[in-house]
C-alpha positions, 0 to 999 in steps of 0.5 A, spaced: 471 494 545 476 494 539 481 490 537 487 492 533 493 488 530 499 491 527 500 490 520 505 491 515 505 495 509 506 489 505 499 486 508 495 491 505 499 493 498 498 490 491 504 488 487 504 487 480 509 482 476 514 486 471 509 483 466 503 485 469 506 492 470 508 493 463 500 492 461 498 498 465 497 504 462 500 511 465 494 513 468 493 506 471 500 506 474 499 513 477 493 511 480 496 505 483 502 509 486 497 514 489 493 509 492 499 505 495 502 512 498 495 514 501 494 507 504 501 508 507 500 514 510 493 512 513 497 506 516 502 511 519 497 516 522 494 510 525 500 507 528 498 501 524 505 499 521 509 494 525 515 496 522 518 501 517 520 500 510 
């Protein structure tokens, strides 16, 4: 038996402060965006999001 709980995107996202964001180079920012987009799409496809953004 599997147990599934709805999650919000904020629960699986990683957030940077403005200062932290400025320390990232462009490749790191691009990777961050790609990973967040992929996580969001995966959660959507699995119906794990409990509310929309």
